C-alpha positions in Angstrom: 100.6 102.6 81.3 102.5 105.7 80.7 105.4 104.0 78.9 105.6 100.6 77.1 108.5 99.5 79.3 108.4 101.3 82.7 110.9 98.8 84.2 113.6 99.9 81.7 112.7 103.5 82.3 113.0 103.1 86.1 116.3 101.2 85.8 117.8 104.0 83.6 116.5 106.6 86.0 118.0 104.8 89.1 121.3 104.2 87.3 121.5 107.9 86.5 121.2 108.6 90.2 123.9 106.1 91.0 121.5 103.6 92.6 122.6 100.1 91.5 121.6 97.8 94.3 117.9 97.7 94.9 114.8 95.4 95.3 112.0 95.9 92.7 108.5 94.6 93.1 104.9 95.3 92.2 102.9 97.1 94.8 99.1 97.4 94.7 97.3 99.9 96.9 93.7 98.9 97.5 91.5 101.9 97.8 89.0 101.2 100.5 88.0 104.8 101.3 87.9 108.2 99.6 91.0 109.3 101.5 93.7 106.9 102.4 97.3 107.1 103.9 100.0 104.5 103.3 102.6 103.5 106.0 105.8 105.6 105.9 108.1 103.2 104.2 111.4 104.0 102.6 111.6 103.6 98.9 110.2 104.9 95.6 106.8 104.2 94.1 106.3 104.6 90.3 102.6 104.8 89.3 101.8 102.4 86.5 98.0 102.5 86.7 96.1 103.9 83.8 92.6 105.4 83.3 92.9 107.5 86.4 89.8 109.6 87.3 89.9 113.3 87.0 90.4 114.8 90.4 92.4 112.0 91.8 95.2 113.3 94.1 98.3 111.4 95.2 100.6 113.3 97.6 103.9 111.9 98.9 106.8 113.3 100.8 108.4 114.4 97.5 105.7 114.7 94.8 102.1 115.6 94.4 99.8 114.7 91.5 96.3 115.9 90.7 94.8 114.3 87.7 93.1 116.7 85.4 91.1 116.0 82.2 94.2 114.5 80.6 96.2 111.5 81.9 99.7 112.1 83.2 102.1 111.9 80.2 105.2 110.9 82.2 106.0 108.2 84.7 105.0 109.6 88.2 107.4 109.0 91.1 106.5 109.1 94.7 108.6 108.6 97.8 107.7 107.4 101.3 104.3 107.9 102.8 101.4 108.7 100.4 98.0 110.3 100.8 95.5 109.3 98.2 92.3 111.3 97.7 89.6 109.9 95.4 87.1 112.3 93.9 83.4 111.9 94.7 81.8 109.3 92.5 85.1 107.7 91.4 84.9 103.9 90.9 88.7 103.3 91.2 89.4 100.4 93.6 93.2 100.2 93.3 96.4 101.9 92.3 99.3 99.9 90.9 102.9 100.9 91.4 106.4 99.5 90.8 108.2 99.8 94.1 111.9 100.2 94.5 113.6 99.7 97.9 117.3 100.5 97.8 119.5 97.9 99.5 122.4 100.3 100.2 122.6 104.1 100.2 
């Protein structure tokens, strides 16, 4: 994991945005192919998976991540629909996120 307590980090981030009423859960994206698209759902997804393969790409409506030789050093946030591209030869079978769905806007 990027941080020892991602839930506290996410709570502080949402509070700073004025988001106080939300549903938080754990979301696992199973990677069944080398390129995969999630449904377009409202909400935020905070990546908590570690040991990501070099070349992995995650692209959402608001953020794009391409993993290099070093792992991401900060909590990565994605919004809405995501496209995930696995590099050739990668053995990653899932990505884990903390999902936030606001109850009111």
